[in-house]
KOLVO-919735 format. One record per residue (C-alpha): residue number from 1; residue in three letters; chain; x, y, z. Coordinates in steps of 0.05 Angstrom, whole numbers. Layout:
N
(pt NUM; ALA; A; (X; Y; Z))
...
//
This chain:
297
(pt 1; MET; A; (278; -115; 318))
(pt 2; TRP; A; (307; -127; 249))
(pt 3; VAL; A; (337; -61; 225))
(pt 4; ALA; A; (352; -40; 154))
(pt 5; ASN; A; (417; -3; 170))
(pt 6; ASP; A; (458; -16; 107))
(pt 7; TRP; A; (430; 40; 63))
(pt 8; LYS; A; (476; 92; 33))
(pt 9; ASP; A; (426; 128; -12))
(pt 10; TYR; A; (369; 131; 39))
(pt 11; GLU; A; (361; 151; 113))
(pt 12; VAL; A; (309; 175; 162))
(pt 13; LEU; A; (338; 240; 187))
(pt 14; ASP; A; (287; 257; 240))
(pt 15; THR; A; (216; 243; 264))
(pt 16; SER; A; (165; 286; 300))
(pt 17; ASP; A; (91; 300; 307))
(pt 18; GLY; A; (65; 248; 259))
(pt 19; GLU; A; (118; 259; 205))
(pt 20; LYS; A; (186; 234; 184))
(pt 21; LEU; A; (241; 272; 148))
(pt 22; GLU; A; (277; 227; 98))
(pt 23; ARG; A; (336; 233; 51))
(pt 24; TRP; A; (327; 197; -15))
(pt 25; SER; A; (395; 206; -49))
(pt 26; ASP; A; (401; 282; -58))
(pt 27; TYR; A; (329; 299; -41))
(pt 28; LEU; A; (292; 309; 25))
(pt 29; LEU; A; (220; 289; 34))
(pt 30; ILE; A; (171; 297; 92))
(pt 31; ARG; A; (118; 244; 96))
(pt 32; PRO; A; (66; 225; 148))
(pt 33; ASP; A; (78; 164; 192))
(pt 34; PRO; A; (25; 139; 241))
(pt 35; GLN; A; (78; 110; 287))
(pt 36; VAL; A; (107; 178; 302))
(pt 37; ILE; A; (63; 199; 360))
(pt 38; TRP; A; (117; 239; 396))
(pt 39; LYS; A; (127; 315; 389))
(pt 40; THR; A; (202; 328; 393))
(pt 41; PRO; A; (239; 391; 372))
(pt 42; ARG; A; (251; 394; 296))
(pt 43; ARG; A; (323; 416; 299))
(pt 44; HIS; A; (346; 386; 233))
(pt 45; LYS; A; (351; 439; 179))
(pt 46; GLY; A; (317; 393; 129))
(pt 47; TRP; A; (250; 407; 161))
(pt 48; SER; A; (253; 475; 128))
(pt 49; ARG; A; (295; 458; 67))
(pt 50; HIS; A; (259; 398; 40))
(pt 51; ASN; A; (242; 381; -33))
(pt 52; GLY; A; (174; 350; -22))
(pt 53; HIS; A; (121; 347; 32))
(pt 54; TYR; A; (60; 302; 33))
(pt 55; HIS; A; (4; 337; 70))
(pt 56; ARG; A; (-49; 290; 97))
(pt 57; SER; A; (-121; 315; 92))
(pt 58; THR; A; (-168; 313; 151))
(pt 59; LYS; A; (-219; 284; 102))
(pt 60; GLY; A; (-173; 226; 83))
(pt 61; GLY; A; (-118; 221; 31))
(pt 62; GLY; A; (-76; 282; 19))
(pt 63; GLN; A; (-31; 315; -32))
(pt 64; TRP; A; (42; 329; -48))
(pt 65; GLU; A; (75; 397; -46))
(pt 66; PHE; A; (140; 399; -86))
(pt 67; PHE; A; (201; 445; -83))
(pt 68; ASP; A; (253; 433; -137))
(pt 69; LEU; A; (240; 358; -140))
(pt 70; PRO; A; (247; 320; -206))
(pt 71; GLU; A; (189; 278; -230))
(pt 72; GLU; A; (233; 216; -225))
(pt 73; TRP; A; (302; 198; -197))
(pt 74; THR; A; (339; 136; -174))
(pt 75; ILE; A; (372; 107; -113))
(pt 76; GLN; A; (415; 45; -105))
(pt 77; TYR; A; (424; -10; -54))
(pt 78; SER; A; (480; -61; -48))
(pt 79; LEU; A; (463; -131; -24))
(pt 80; PRO; A; (511; -171; 21))
(pt 81; VAL; A; (521; -221; -36))
(pt 82; ASN; A; (571; -203; -90))
(pt 83; THR; A; (526; -169; -141))
(pt 84; ALA; A; (520; -102; -175))
(pt 85; PRO; A; (478; -51; -136))
(pt 86; LEU; A; (403; -53; -146))
(pt 87; THR; A; (374; 11; -177))
(pt 88; PHE; A; (304; 36; -161))
(pt 89; HIS; A; (265; 90; -196))
(pt 90; LEU; A; (228; 136; -149))
(pt 91; LYS; A; (165; 173; -168))
(pt 92; PRO; A; (124; 205; -112))
(pt 93; PHE; A; (52; 187; -125))
(pt 94; SER; A; (-15; 181; -90))
(pt 95; PHE; A; (-22; 165; -16))
(pt 96; LYS; A; (49; 188; 3))
(pt 97; HIS; A; (86; 131; -32))
(pt 98; THR; A; (151; 137; -71))
(pt 99; GLY; A; (153; 67; -101))
(pt 100; LEU; A; (198; 35; -50))
(pt 101; PHE; A; (195; 11; 23))
(pt 102; PRO; A; (268; 18; 46))
(pt 103; GLU; A; (257; -22; 110))
(pt 104; GLN; A; (248; -84; 67))
(pt 105; ALA; A; (323; -83; 53))
(pt 106; VAL; A; (333; -122; 118))
(pt 107; ASN; A; (293; -179; 87))
(pt 108; TRP; A; (328; -173; 19))
(pt 109; ASN; A; (394; -184; 56))
(pt 110; TRP; A; (367; -245; 91))
(pt 111; PHE; A; (338; -284; 33))
(pt 112; SER; A; (390; -263; -18))
(pt 113; SER; A; (443; -294; 27))
(pt 114; ILE; A; (402; -358; 32))
(pt 115; ILE; A; (393; -361; -44))
(pt 116; SER; A; (466; -346; -58))
(pt 117; ASP; A; (489; -401; -10))
(pt 118; SER; A; (441; -450; -42))
(pt 119; VAL; A; (468; -434; -112))
(pt 120; LYS; A; (540; -443; -87))
(pt 121; ASN; A; (524; -509; -52))
(pt 122; ASN; A; (482; -538; -108))
(pt 123; PRO; A; (517; -524; -175))
(pt 124; GLY; A; (470; -529; -234))
(pt 125; ARG; A; (406; -519; -192))
(pt 126; GLN; A; (373; -451; -195))
(pt 127; PRO; A; (324; -437; -138))
(pt 128; LYS; A; (254; -418; -160))
(pt 129; ILE; A; (223; -361; -120))
(pt 130; LEU; A; (151; -336; -120))
(pt 131; ASN; A; (139; -263; -102))
(pt 132; LEU; A; (66; -247; -88))
(pt 133; PHE; A; (38; -175; -82))
(pt 134; ALA; A; (106; -158; -112))
(pt 135; TYR; A; (96; -83; -120))
(pt 136; THR; A; (155; -49; -156))
(pt 137; GLY; A; (201; -108; -150))
(pt 138; GLY; A; (250; -96; -93))
(pt 139; ALA; A; (246; -168; -68))
(pt 140; THR; A; (243; -194; -140))
(pt 141; LEU; A; (308; -160; -159))
(pt 142; ALA; A; (343; -181; -95))
(pt 143; ALA; A; (325; -254; -107))
(pt 144; ALA; A; (344; -251; -181))
(pt 145; ALA; A; (410; -217; -167))
(pt 146; ALA; A; (427; -272; -117))
(pt 147; GLY; A; (417; -325; -171))
(pt 148; ALA; A; (343; -345; -169))
(pt 149; ALA; A; (291; -352; -223))
(pt 150; VAL; A; (233; -308; -199))
(pt 151; THR; A; (158; -306; -213))
(pt 152; HIS; A; (134; -235; -198))
(pt 153; VAL; A; (59; -228; -188))
(pt 154; ASP; A; (19; -164; -175))
(pt 155; ALA; A; (-52; -144; -192))
(pt 156; ALA; A; (-32; -74; -215))
(pt 157; LYS; A; (-6; -69; -286))
(pt 158; GLY; A; (28; -3; -271))
(pt 159; MET; A; (68; -32; -213))
(pt 160; VAL; A; (92; -90; -256))
(pt 161; SER; A; (115; -41; -310))
(pt 162; TRP; A; (151; -1; -257))
(pt 163; ALA; A; (185; -64; -231))
(pt 164; LYS; A; (209; -80; -302))
(pt 165; GLU; A; (241; -10; -306))
(pt 166; ASN; A; (277; -24; -241))
(pt 167; ALA; A; (301; -91; -267))
(pt 168; VAL; A; (331; -60; -330))
(pt 169; SER; A; (365; -4; -290))
(pt 170; SER; A; (394; -57; -243))
(pt 171; GLY; A; (424; -97; -301))
(pt 172; LEU; A; (372; -151; -292))
(pt 173; GLY; A; (331; -139; -355))
(pt 174; GLU; A; (350; -207; -382))
(pt 175; ALA; A; (346; -244; -315))
(pt 176; PRO; A; (299; -304; -310))
(pt 177; ILE; A; (239; -265; -283))
(pt 178; ARG; A; (166; -279; -302))
(pt 179; TRP; A; (126; -215; -298))
(pt 180; LEU; A; (52; -229; -285))
(pt 181; VAL; A; (-8; -183; -275))
(pt 182; ASP; A; (-56; -227; -237))
(pt 183; ASP; A; (-96; -236; -174))
(pt 184; CYS; A; (-48; -270; -126))
(pt 185; VAL; A; (-98; -318; -95))
(pt 186; LYS; A; (-124; -342; -162))
(pt 187; PHE; A; (-53; -350; -188))
(pt 188; VAL; A; (-33; -393; -129))
(pt 189; GLU; A; (-95; -436; -139))
(pt 190; ARG; A; (-77; -447; -212))
(pt 191; GLU; A; (-4; -463; -195))
(pt 192; ILE; A; (-28; -517; -147))
(pt 193; ARG; A; (-71; -548; -202))
(pt 194; ARG; A; (-11; -545; -250))
(pt 195; GLY; A; (33; -580; -199))
(pt 196; ASN; A; (86; -525; -199))
(pt 197; LYS; A; (133; -518; -140))
(pt 198; TYR; A; (177; -463; -112))
(pt 199; ASP; A; (238; -463; -67))
(pt 200; GLY; A; (220; -397; -34))
(pt 201; ILE; A; (158; -354; -26))
(pt 202; ILE; A; (154; -280; -10))
(pt 203; MET; A; (88; -245; 3))
(pt 204; ASP; A; (75; -173; 21))
(pt 205; PRO; A; (-1; -169; 24))
(pt 206; PRO; A; (-39; -103; 32))
(pt 207; SER; A; (-88; -92; 88))
(pt 208; TYR; A; (-142; -81; 37))
(pt 209; GLY; A; (-143; -84; -39))
(pt 210; ARG; A; (-177; -105; -103))
(pt 211; GLY; A; (-154; -153; -157))
(pt 212; PRO; A; (-155; -139; -232))
(pt 213; LYS; A; (-229; -158; -237))
(pt 214; GLY; A; (-251; -124; -172))
(pt 215; GLU; A; (-236; -182; -126))
(pt 216; ILE; A; (-237; -157; -54))
(pt 217; TRP; A; (-178; -173; -8))
(pt 218; LYS; A; (-183; -162; 68))
(pt 219; ILE; A; (-120; -187; 102))
(pt 220; GLU; A; (-152; -209; 167))
(pt 221; GLU; A; (-200; -254; 129))
(pt 222; SER; A; (-155; -276; 73))
(pt 223; ILE; A; (-83; -284; 98))
(pt 224; TRP; A; (-91; -352; 132))
(pt 225; PRO; A; (-125; -386; 72))
(pt 226; LEU; A; (-72; -358; 26))
(pt 227; VAL; A; (-14; -381; 70))
(pt 228; GLU; A; (-44; -451; 72))
(pt 229; LEU; A; (-51; -451; -3))
(pt 230; ALA; A; (18; -423; -17))
(pt 231; ALA; A; (50; -474; 29))
(pt 232; GLN; A; (27; -527; -20))
(pt 233; LEU; A; (72; -495; -73))
(pt 234; LEU; A; (136; -505; -33))
(pt 235; SER; A; (184; -558; -58))
(pt 236; GLU; A; (205; -614; -11))
(pt 237; ASP; A; (273; -581; 0))
(pt 238; ALA; A; (246; -510; 2))
(pt 239; LEU; A; (291; -455; 28))
(pt 240; PHE; A; (246; -402; 60))
(pt 241; PHE; A; (177; -370; 66))
(pt 242; LEU; A; (172; -295; 82))
(pt 243; ILE; A; (109; -256; 102))
(pt 244; ASN; A; (111; -180; 110))
(pt 245; SER; A; (56; -141; 145))
(pt 246; TYR; A; (40; -68; 154))
(pt 247; THR; A; (-27; -84; 187))
(pt 248; THR; A; (-32; -67; 261))
(pt 249; GLY; A; (-67; -132; 280))
(pt 250; LEU; A; (-14; -177; 249))
(pt 251; GLN; A; (40; -171; 301))
(pt 252; PRO; A; (103; -215; 301))
(pt 253; ALA; A; (70; -267; 346))
(pt 254; VAL; A; (12; -274; 297))
(pt 255; LEU; A; (59; -283; 238))
(pt 256; THR; A; (98; -335; 278))
(pt 257; TYR; A; (34; -373; 291))
(pt 258; LEU; A; (13; -370; 218))
(pt 259; LEU; A; (79; -399; 194))
(pt 260; LYS; A; (86; -451; 250))
(pt 261; CYS; A; (16; -478; 238))
(pt 262; SER; A; (23; -482; 163))
(pt 263; VAL; A; (94; -486; 137))
(pt 264; GLU; A; (135; -510; 197))
(pt 265; LYS; A; (83; -563; 214))
(pt 266; ARG; A; (91; -593; 145))
(pt 267; PHE; A; (165; -582; 130))
(pt 268; GLY; A; (199; -576; 198))
(pt 269; GLY; A; (253; -522; 199))
(pt 270; HIS; A; (250; -458; 239))
(pt 271; THR; A; (203; -398; 246))
(pt 272; GLU; A; (219; -329; 273))
(pt 273; ALA; A; (185; -262; 269))
(pt 274; SER; A; (201; -191; 290))
(pt 275; GLU; A; (185; -118; 279))
(pt 276; ILE; A; (226; -87; 223))
(pt 277; GLY; A; (252; -16; 227))
(pt 278; LEU; A; (296; 41; 202))
(pt 279; PRO; A; (349; 77; 242))
(pt 280; VAL; A; (336; 151; 255))
(pt 281; ALA; A; (399; 192; 246))
(pt 282; ASP; A; (382; 250; 291))
(pt 283; THR; A; (364; 209; 353))
(pt 284; GLY; A; (398; 142; 344))
(pt 285; LEU; A; (332; 107; 356))
(pt 286; VAL; A; (295; 60; 308))
(pt 287; LEU; A; (229; 76; 274))
(pt 288; PRO; A; (184; 15; 272))
(pt 289; CYS; A; (158; -1; 202))
(pt 290; GLY; A; (114; -63; 207))
(pt 291; ALA; A; (132; -136; 220))
(pt 292; SER; A; (159; -196; 183))
(pt 293; GLY; A; (153; -271; 194))
(pt 294; ARG; A; (205; -319; 167))
(pt 295; TRP; A; (206; -394; 159))
(pt 296; PHE; A; (271; -426; 137))
(pt 297; ARG; A; (299; -496; 129))
//
């Protein structure tokens, strides 16, 4: 398992009975987690001294309950490459989210090192990275901080605005980032027609979603055609291709197969995949948080 264990401003403190207790800088949140099927003693004092608790409804969805929690605050993350810390704005909103998936830091470390090495070894050449389903920009900022020019694409205008806020707070407001509100599949199709190429592609597709004009996305039906299309955008000396998945059916072996049969078949290189996770402070175990597939030169 690839574990995001370099956080200072975030940690999973404990897990039990369908929930996880997390520290986000100075604030403690309790959120549901379907992976937590065990019922262990809740000994950590944070279970009773938290600042926010997302209560899931038996009818679907749920709602937040807050205790002395600001509407917005920030946390920081330092990449292994020599850059200023990335700064992320947190705003608890619908369906338990805070605006950041901390486990993805393990992937930020991986591709930011690849980008940084490429910049050092190829003076004057700036890698071009495409980030699809880019959410609030964690991967975008990591790539830009490492020296890449990034195209950030997400169908939700609010998420793109949020990502821009994170960029400014991270000192990357003037970085070479294209911010696009668009349907990811249609954007990739247009880029193919334009003949544009990228040195790295990141995609973090949802299990289910809708585009700006109501386009329906179902990952089981749509991920393979998209990967095949996106592979056409890779440059001949491309650096990497990363797929993230929070969908139960897309296990590491499936992600490996997707990348081997599309990207590796065409470009050679190497493919690997694994679960990603977060360390749990109280037990020393690791909480699984989805899977990632990586192709690299």
